[in-house]
N, C-alpha and C positions, 0 to 999 in steps of 0.2 A: 486489403486490396491495394495494389500499387497505384501510384499517381497516374501511370499510363492507363491502367485498367479503368480508373475512375473517369478519366477523360473520354475513353472509348464508350463507357456506359452513358455518359452525359450526352453523347451524340447519337446514341442508339435510338432509332425511331420507334422501337418496340418497347423501350423502357417506359414504365408507368409515369404519367405526368406528375410533377410536383407542384402544379398550379394551386395557389391558395391566396385568397384575398385577405386572410386574417393576419398576414405578416406585416410588420411595420414598414417594410420596404415599399409597400404600395401607397405610402403617403408622399405627397408632393413636397419638394424642398422649397421653402419660401412661404412668406405670409401673404394671405389674400389681400389685395388692394381693392377696397370697395369701389365699385363702378369702373375700375380699371384706370389705366393711364392712356394718354393720347399718343399715338405713334404716327409716323409719316406715311403718306399714301404709298410711297415707293417701297415701304417695308413688306408689302404684300408679295413682291417678287422674291425677297429673301425667305419668306414663309414657304413658298412653293419650292425653292431651292433646297431648303432644309427638309421639307417633306419628302422630296425625291431621295435625299440621303437616307431617310428612314426606310424607304422602299428598297433601296439598294442593299441594305443590310440583310434583308431576308425576303427577297422577291417571291419565292415560292409560296411562303405562308401568306404573304399579303395578297397574292393573286387568289389563293384558295379562299381567304376571308371575303374578298370582294365577290367572288362567284357565289359563295354560300349566302352572303348578304342579299344579292340579287335574287337568288332562287327562293329564299324565304319570303321576300316581298312579292315575288311572282305567284307563289303558291297561295299566300294569303289573299292576293288580289283576285284569285279565281273564285273565292267565296263571295257570292252576290251580296252587295251592300255591306255586310258585316266585315268582309275582308278589307275593304278600303278603310273602314274605321279602325280596324286592328293595326294596319300598317302605320297609320298616323299615331296611334296611341303607343305602339311599341318602338317607334323610331328613336325616341330619346334613350330607351333602354339599350338598344343595339349600338347607338352612337357612344353611349357611356362606356360600353365594353371595348370599343375600338380606342377610346381615349385611354383606358387602362392599359391596353396593349401598347400604345405609344409611350406611356409612362414607363412600362417595363423596358422597352428598348432604350428609352432615354437614360435609364439608370443602369444600363449595361446588361440586361437580362434578355432571355429569348422571347420573341413573340410567339404565341401559341394560338391554335384554333379556338381553344377554350375562352380566350379573351373576348371573342365576339359576343358570348353569352354571359360575360362576367357581370353585366348590369342586372342580371336576374339573381345575383347573390349579394349585391351591395346597394343599399338605398333604393330598392326596386319600387316600393310604394311611391316614393317621391318622384322617381323618374316617370312612372306611369301617370302620375298626376300632372306632370309637365305635358305629357302627350294628350291627356284629357282636356286640359285648359287650352292647348293649341288647337285641338279639334273643335272645341266650342267656338274659338275665335274664327277659324276657317269657315265653319258653318254659318256663323253670323254674317260674315262678309258675303258669302254666296246667297244667303237668304235676302240680304239687302240688294244684291244684283238682280235676283228674280223679281223682287218687288218693284225695283226700278224699271225693269223691262215691261212688267204688267202695267205700271202707271203710264209709261211712255206709249205703249200700244193703245191703251184706253184713251189717252189724250188725243192721239193721232186719229183714232177712229171717230171720236166725238167731233173734232174739228172738221174732219172730212165730211161727216154726215151733215153738219150745219151748212157747209159751203157747197155741197153738190151731190147729196145722196150717195148711192152705192159707188158711183164713179169717183166722187170726191173722196170717199173713204179709201179706196184703192190708191188714189193719187197721193194722199197724205201719208198713208202707210208706207208707200214705196219711197217717198222723198225724205220723210223725217226719220223713219225707223233706222235706216242705215247709219246716219250720223249720230243719232241718239244712242244706239247700241255701242258704237265705237267709243263714245264718251264714257258710257257706263263701264265698259271693259277697262278703259284707262283708269277710271276711278277705282275699280276693283283691284287692279294691279297695285295702285298706290296704297290701298288699304292692306294688301297682303304683305307689303314690304315691312311695316312695323311688326307684323306677326312673325315674320322670318327673323327679324332683328332680335325679338324677345326670346326666340327658341334657339338661336344659333349657339350661344355659349351656355345655355341653361343646363344641358346634360353634364358638362364638365364641372360646373359649379356645384351641382348636386352630388356627383359621385366623388369629387375631390375635397369638397368643403362642407358637405352635409347640410347645404342650404335647403330650406323649404322650397317647394315648387314655385310659389308665387314670388318669393324673394329672389330666386334664381332668374325667373323671367324678367323681373324688374331690373335686376343688375345687368343682365345680358342686354336688355334694350338700351340702358344708359351707356354701357360700354360701346355697343354697336353704333349708337348715335354719335358718340364722341369720335369714333374711328370709321365713320361712314365712307370717307374717301378711300381708305385702304381696303375696305371690304368691297367697294365697287370695283377697284382695280383687280382684286382677287377674283371676283365673279366674272369680270370681262375676260381675263386671261384664261380662266378655266373653260368658259364657254367657247372661246376661240379654239383652244386645244381640243375640245370635244368635237367641234365641227371638223377640224383637221384630221381627227381620228377616222373619219369616213374613208380616207385613202388606205387605211390599214384594215378595212372591213370591221371597224370598231374595236379591233384588238388593242388599239392604243388606249382604250378605256381601262384595260386591265393594269395599265401603268398610271394613268391619270387619276383614277378614283382613289387608289391607295395614297398617291401623292397628295391629293386634295384632303383626304381624311387626316393625314399626318400634318399637313399645313394648318389644318383646323386646330390641332393640338399645339403646334408651335405658336400660332397667333394667340391662343389662350395664355400660354406662358408669357409672351411679350406684354400682353395687355393687363393681365391680372396678377402676375408675379414679377413683372418688369425684369425678366431675365431670358 
């Protein structure tokens, strides 16, 4: 086969995929830096800029990946109770697949739809365990919230009853519950932040460095804590851009989400490989 024919075959959409995770090329270049390095807060902007470059290399596949990702989560979410559990447990698996897709692009290869599900072929058990542990943490936080609300309601009712019977109960419930619940919600958000920090880099650490789930969660938390200013800047910019996507009838999310996923990969490289 001539070189021209080979090039045409490589771009033929009907050609069988050559996707394989067994090849050495899917190994990252560089040694893992335990707990990562500290970067500047402003580096978050460069992460997004580089993430957008990833998107521009193959926008069609990136948009397809994001749509499939959203549809998978929506379908799972339709299953009562178990669906929400499944989305949390499988989130690290799908994220790891996208990280492998970014690695392929980073090393000069094509991004493929199969990358989204590549986490089901590489360290799947460890990735699922990351999801299970994060689910347990989320449940613990919301159980604590429910207990706090129950204690708050009981305390307000008892205080009201002692001070003025039924009318006192209603008065105390109305006056105290609003402020109390607001404080509980604030505490809940503060508790959820460490969970998010622990899970942010964990899929990449598992799929690229074969870490055990608990070790990946610990290292992700340590690196995120060290680089909290940069992650806050990243989160704020992404949220602002998400709000602005309203003017495009949310079509802007089809660009923003791939950019954010790729920025996630770029930040992993900067923090854990220092490159």
